[in-house]
C-alpha positions in Angstrom: 10.6 24.6 -19.7 12.4 22.4 -17.1 11.8 18.7 -17.2 11.3 16.7 -14.0 11.3 12.9 -13.5 10.0 11.2 -10.4 10.5 7.7 -9.0 8.0 6.8 -6.2 8.7 3.9 -3.8 6.9 2.3 -1.0 3.2 2.1 -0.1 0.1 3.4 -1.9 -0.2 6.2 0.7 3.2 7.4 -0.5 2.1 7.0 -4.1 -0.8 9.4 -3.5 1.7 12.0 -2.1 3.8 11.6 -5.3 0.8 12.0 -7.5 -0.2 15.3 -5.8 3.4 16.6 -6.2 3.3 15.7 -9.9 0.2 17.8 -10.3 1.8 20.7 -8.5 4.8 20.5 -10.8 2.8 20.3 -14.0 0.6 23.2 -12.9 3.7 25.3 -12.2 4.9 24.7 -15.8 7.3 21.8 -15.5 7.3 19.1 -18.1 7.0 15.7 -16.6 9.2 13.0 -18.1 9.7 9.3 -17.6 13.2 9.6 -19.1 15.5 10.3 -16.2 18.4 11.0 -18.6 16.5 13.9 -20.1 15.3 15.4 -16.8 16.7 18.6 -15.3 15.7 17.4 -11.9 15.1 13.8 -10.6 12.9 13.3 -7.5 13.1 10.0 -5.5 10.0 9.8 -3.4 11.1 7.3 -0.7 9.8 4.9 1.8 11.7 4.7 5.1 9.6 2.2 7.1 11.9 -0.8 7.4 15.5 -1.6 6.6 14.7 -3.2 3.2 12.8 -0.1 2.2 15.7 2.2 3.2 18.1 0.0 1.2 15.8 0.2 -1.9 15.6 4.0 -1.5 19.4 4.4 -1.3 19.8 2.1 -4.3 17.4 4.2 -6.4 19.1 7.4 -5.2 22.5 6.2 -6.3 21.2 4.9 -9.6 19.6 8.3 -10.4 22.8 10.2 -9.4 24.6 8.9 -12.4 22.5 11.1 -14.7 24.3 14.1 -13.2 27.3 13.0 -15.4 25.6 10.8 -18.0 22.4 12.9 -18.5 21.0 16.3 -18.0 20.3 16.2 -14.2 21.1 19.4 -12.4 19.4 18.5 -9.1 18.7 15.2 -7.3 15.9 15.7 -4.8 14.7 13.2 -2.1 11.2 13.4 -0.7 9.0 11.0 1.3 9.4 9.1 4.5 13.1 8.6 4.4 13.7 12.3 4.1 11.1 13.1 6.8 12.6 10.5 9.1 16.3 11.4 8.7 16.2 15.0 7.5 19.6 16.6 7.0 21.3 13.2 7.6 20.3 12.2 4.1 22.3 14.9 2.4 25.2 14.5 4.8 25.4 10.7 4.4 24.6 10.6 0.7 26.4 13.6 -0.9 24.9 12.7 -4.3 21.6 14.2 -2.9 21.3 17.9 -3.5 18.0 18.6 -1.7 16.0 16.8 1.0 12.3 17.6 1.4 10.2 16.6 4.3 6.5 15.7 3.9 5.4 19.0 5.3 7.0 20.8 2.4 5.4 18.8 -0.4 3.1 21.7 -1.1 6.2 23.8 -2.0 7.7 21.2 -4.3 7.5 23.3 -7.5 9.4 26.2 -6.0 11.9 23.9 -4.3 12.6 22.1 -7.6 13.0 25.3 -9.6 15.5 26.7 -7.0 17.4 23.5 -7.0 17.7 23.3 -10.8 19.0 26.9 -10.7 21.7 25.9 -8.2 20.0 26.9 -4.9 20.3 23.7 -2.9 18.3 24.1 0.4 16.7 21.4 2.4 13.1 22.1 3.4 11.0 20.6 6.3 7.6 21.9 7.1 5.5 20.7 10.0 4.0 17.2 9.4 0.5 18.8 9.7 1.4 21.1 6.7 1.0 18.1 4.4 -2.2 18.8 2.6 -4.4 15.7 2.3 -6.7 17.3 -0.3 -5.6 18.3 -3.8 -5.5 17.2 -7.4 -3.3 14.4 -8.6 -1.8 13.0 -11.7 -2.3 9.2 -11.5 0.9 7.3 -11.8 -0.6 3.8 -12.4 -3.4 2.4 -14.4 -5.9 5.2 -15.3 -8.9 3.1 -14.2 -7.6 2.3 -10.7 -6.8 4.9 -8.0 -6.0 4.9 -4.3 -8.1 7.2 -2.1 -6.1 8.2 0.9 -8.6 9.1 3.6 -6.2 9.8 6.4 -2.6 10.2 7.3 -0.6 9.4 10.4 -1.4 6.8 13.1 -2.3 6.7 16.8 -1.7 3.0 17.3 2.0 3.2 18.4 2.9 -0.4 17.7 6.3 -0.9 19.4 8.0 -2.0 16.1 6.7 0.8 14.0 8.2 4.2 13.2 5.2 5.5 11.2 3.8 7.7 14.1 7.3 9.4 14.3 7.4 9.8 10.6 3.8 10.8 9.8 2.5 12.0 13.1 -0.8 11.4 14.7 -4.0 10.4 12.8 -5.4 13.2 10.6 -8.6 12.3 8.7 -10.2 14.1 5.8 -13.8 14.9 5.9 -16.3 12.6 4.3 -17.3 15.4 2.0 -13.6 15.9 0.8 -13.2 12.2 0.2 -16.4 11.9 -1.8 -15.5 15.0 -3.8 -12.1 13.6 -4.8 -13.6 10.2 -5.6 -16.3 11.8 -7.8 -13.6 13.7 -9.7 -11.6 10.5 -10.1 -14.6 8.7 -11.4 -15.2 11.5 -13.8 -11.7 11.0 -15.2 -12.3 7.3 -15.9 -11.4 5.6 -12.6 -13.5 2.5 -12.1 -11.7 0.9 -9.1 -11.3 2.8 -5.9 -8.9 1.5 -3.2 -9.4 3.2 0.2 -6.2 3.5 2.2 -4.7 5.0 5.3 -2.1 3.9 7.9 -5.1 2.5 9.8 -8.2 2.7 7.6 -10.6 1.5 10.3 -9.6 4.4 12.5 -10.8 6.9 9.8 -12.7 9.8 11.2 -12.0 9.2 14.9 -10.0 12.5 15.2 -12.6 14.7 13.6 -15.9 12.9 14.3 -15.1 11.5 17.7 -15.7 7.9 16.4 -14.7 5.8 13.4 -16.7 6.7 10.3 -15.4 4.2 7.7 -18.8 2.5 7.2 -20.5 5.9 6.6 -17.7 6.9 4.2 -17.9 3.7 2.2 -21.7 4.0 1.9 -21.3 7.5 0.4 -18.6 6.3 -2.0 -20.8 3.5 -3.3 -23.3 6.2 -4.5 -20.7 7.6 -7.0 -21.6 6.9 -10.6 -18.8 5.2 -12.6 -17.1 3.5 -9.7 -17.5 -0.3 -10.1 -15.2 -1.7 -7.4 -14.3 -0.3 -4.0 -11.6 -2.1 -2.1 -10.4 -1.3 1.5 -6.9 -2.0 2.7 -5.2 -1.8 6.1 -8.1 -2.6 8.4 -7.1 -3.3 11.9 -8.7 -6.3 13.7 -9.7 -4.5 16.9 -11.7 -1.8 15.0 -13.6 -4.1 12.6 -17.2 -3.6 13.7 -20.5 -5.4 12.8 -21.6 -2.1 11.1 -18.5 -2.2 8.9 -19.0 -5.8 8.0 -22.7 -5.3 7.3 -21.8 -2.5 4.8 -19.3 -4.8 3.0 -21.9 -7.6 2.9 -24.7 -5.4 1.6 -23.1 -3.0 -0.9 -22.5 -4.5 -4.3 -19.7 -2.1 -5.2 -17.7 -3.1 -2.1 -15.6 -6.1 -3.2 -15.7 -9.0 -0.8 -12.1 -8.6 0.1 -10.6 -7.6 3.5 -7.0 -6.8 4.3 -6.3 -7.3 8.0 -2.7 -7.0 9.2 -2.6 -9.3 12.2 1.2 -9.4 12.6 1.1 -12.4 15.1 -1.3 -14.6 17.0 0.5 -15.3 20.2 -1.0 -13.2 23.0 2.3 -12.4 24.7 3.9 -11.3 21.4 0.9 -9.2 20.5 1.1 -7.5 23.9 4.8 -6.7 23.4 3.9 -5.3 20.0 1.3 -3.1 21.7 -1.4 -4.7 19.5 -4.9 -5.1 20.9 -6.6 -8.5 21.0 -5.4 -12.1 21.5 -5.7 -15.4 19.7 -9.2 -16.0 21.0 -10.6 -12.6 19.9 -8.8 -12.9 16.5 -10.2 -16.3 15.8 -13.7 -15.1 16.8 -13.4 -12.2 14.5 -12.3 -14.3 11.5 -15.2 -16.7 12.2 -17.6 -13.8 12.3 -16.3 -12.3 9.1 -16.6 -15.6 7.2 -20.1 -16.2 8.6 -21.3 -12.7 7.6 -19.6 -12.7 4.2 -19.2 -16.3 3.1 -17.4 -15.5 -0.1 -14.9 -13.1 1.5 -11.2 -13.0 0.4 -9.1 -12.5 3.6 -5.6 -11.1 3.3 -3.2 -10.6 6.3 0.5 -10.0 7.1 2.7 -11.5 9.8 6.1 -10.7 11.4 8.5 -13.4 12.4 11.4 -13.0 14.8 9.9 -10.3 16.9 12.1 -9.8 20.0 11.7 -12.7 22.4 9.7 -14.9 20.0 10.3 -18.4 21.1 10.1 -21.6 19.1 6.8 -22.4 20.7 5.3 -19.0 20.0 6.4 -19.3 16.4 4.8 -22.8 16.1 1.6 -21.4 17.5 1.7 -18.8 14.6 2.5 -21.5 12.1 -0.4 -23.7 13.3 -2.7 -20.8 13.1 -1.8 -20.1 9.5 -2.2 -23.8 8.6 -5.7 -24.0 10.3 -7.1 -20.6 9.2 -6.1 -20.9 5.5 -6.0 -17.2 4.6 -6.6 -16.5 0.9 -3.7 -14.0 0.7 -0.8 -13.7 3.1 2.5 -11.9 3.4 5.2 -12.6 5.9 8.1 -10.4 6.8 11.1 -10.7 9.1 11.2 -8.3 12.1 13.2 -5.1 11.4 14.7 -3.4 14.4 14.0 0.3 13.7 15.8 3.0 15.7 13.6 5.1 18.0 11.1 2.3 18.4 10.5 0.5 21.7 10.9 -3.0 20.2 14.4 -2.2 19.0 15.4 -1.6 22.7 14.0 -4.9 23.9 16.2 -7.7 25.1 16.3 -11.1 23.4 16.5 -9.9 19.8 16.2 -12.9 17.5 19.1 -13.7 15.2 18.6 -13.0 11.5 18.9 -16.6 10.4 16.1 -17.7 12.7 13.9 -14.8 11.5 14.4 -15.7 7.8 13.9 -19.5 8.4 10.6 -18.8 10.2 9.4 -16.4 7.5 10.3 -19.0 4.8 8.4 -21.7 6.8 5.3 -19.6 6.8 5.5 -18.6 3.1 6.1 -22.2 2.1 3.0 -23.2 3.9 1.0 -20.3 2.4 2.2 -21.2 -1.1 0.6 -24.6 -0.7 -2.6 -23.1 0.7 -2.8 -20.5 -2.1 -2.3 -23.2 -4.7 -5.0 -25.4 -3.2 -7.4 -22.4 -3.1 -6.7 -21.6 -6.7 -7.4 -25.2 -7.7 -10.9 -24.9 -6.1 -11.7 -22.0 -8.5 -11.2 -24.1 -11.6 -14.5 -24.3 -13.4 -15.9 -21.1 -11.8 -16.7 -17.8 -13.6 -15.2 -14.7 -12.1 -15.4 -11.0 -12.9 -12.0 -9.5 -14.1 -10.7 -6.0 -14.5 -8.5 -6.1 -17.7 -5.1 -4.5 -17.0 -3.3 -5.3 -20.2 -2.1 -7.6 -23.0 0.9 -9.9 -22.6 2.5 -9.9 -26.0 4.9 -12.8 -25.1 2.2 -15.4 -24.2 -0.5 -13.7 -26.4 -3.2 -13.3 -23.9 -4.9 -10.7 -21.7 -4.3 -10.3 -18.0 -6.1 -8.6 -15.2 -7.3 -8.9 -11.6 -10.3 -10.5 -10.0 -12.2 -9.1 -7.0 -9.8 -11.3 -4.9 -6.7 -9.5 -6.0 -5.4 -6.1 -4.9 -2.8 -4.4 -7.2 0.9 -5.2 -6.6 0.5 -7.5 -3.6 -1.8 -10.2 -5.0 -1.9 -12.4 -8.1 -3.4 -12.0 -11.6 -5.5 -13.9 -14.0 -4.2 -14.6 -17.6 -6.9 -15.4 -20.1 -7.6 -15.9 -23.8 -10.3 -14.2 -25.9 -11.5 -14.8 -29.4 -12.4 -11.1 -29.8 -10.5 -7.8 -29.1 -11.1 -6.4 -25.6 -10.7 -3.0 -24.1 -8.1 -2.4 -21.4 -9.8 -1.2 -18.3 -13.2 -2.9 -18.9 -14.7 -5.6 -16.8 -15.4 -9.0 -18.2 -16.4 -12.5 -17.0 -13.7 -15.1 -17.3 -14.0 -18.9 -16.9 -11.1 -20.3 -14.8 -9.7 -23.4 -16.4 -6.3 -23.8 -14.8 -4.0 -22.3 -12.1 -0.5 -21.6 -10.9 0.6 -21.2 -7.3 -0.7 -17.6 -7.1 -2.1 -16.8 -10.5 -5.2 -18.1 -12.5 -5.6 -19.1 -16.1 -8.8 -18.9 -18.1 -10.7 -17.8 -21.1 -13.4 -15.2 -21.8 -16.9 -16.3 -20.9 -18.8 -15.4 -24.1 
């Protein structure tokens, strides 16, 4: 029996693809191993979205390649967005890679791996639409939390983004298929469901003729065993009253919304090919907070987009200061080949991009710390994720925290607790991004 090890990088959508490939491999008789040194084949499931992600992918590829001489590895295989974006260039530029697999060939991964281990190195690229969005998975993270990918691809065509070229146009799953998978996940012990797509609010437009996220969420809330449902990647121009009403009224839908805004200046947004302007965005945020007063708002911004002036950046910084988002990530603009923004004049120098990003993040650190201080003395529901043996306490996440991107809460308990259960915790202190507390008996 051949052993296979996989490293999956990038976003939750890519993680779902990895989990489906792992199921296919196990079903075909492969033994899955976390020990790369023992594996006959190592798969690096890559992200290729921005320059930093490509660098991380290459670093992981080169790190894994040493097991060809130091371990048992007979085949180093690259899958995911990097391989889909650059295809044969990957094996030509990185000779350590034996086989490159595009996303359209994920369904054939077992056969590809077997052939590669046996010395038949052949790159494989199916059509993007060959990527099956339905199928069983082996969860790679916590067994009580799972991502539900409801669509792939994107029709937005933001000028800085290569995703439409990598993943193709929007392809939604049916509501029935999504509910079926979510029901199976719940039956296997999943308690927190995180709904994702490149643009989650566009879900259903291609097959139903209109967005159907509110309807999907309503059906998901009916599934027994699911306690929290969280939605990521919701675009501001597609957030409707109907969608907000569902979040406000359904107890299982956590009061948390991830809205990637990217900028606030109207001219920059137009150059990004993003819909809306400062006025419409401010009106949307006001509406959200009025409809759902206890909502946690998360967003992301880009600094140093081509042509961004000092005044336009100051407008963004002032907006961040005034709006006081609960969660915020800021990234420097990455000029990606084959995107319209990369061809624009007046590219901003790297030092300016970084300085502006750090300015925003310094401001947000203060805001996040102040918001955490406001929570001291409150009781919050927590999903227990583990035990920290070093500081001798449990840790988990509140409704206000998505996995990986947000903070955690560390808390004491006088009695043993079960990992994966929900408990109430009293917040009695805080750090910049994390909370401290004790079990509310």
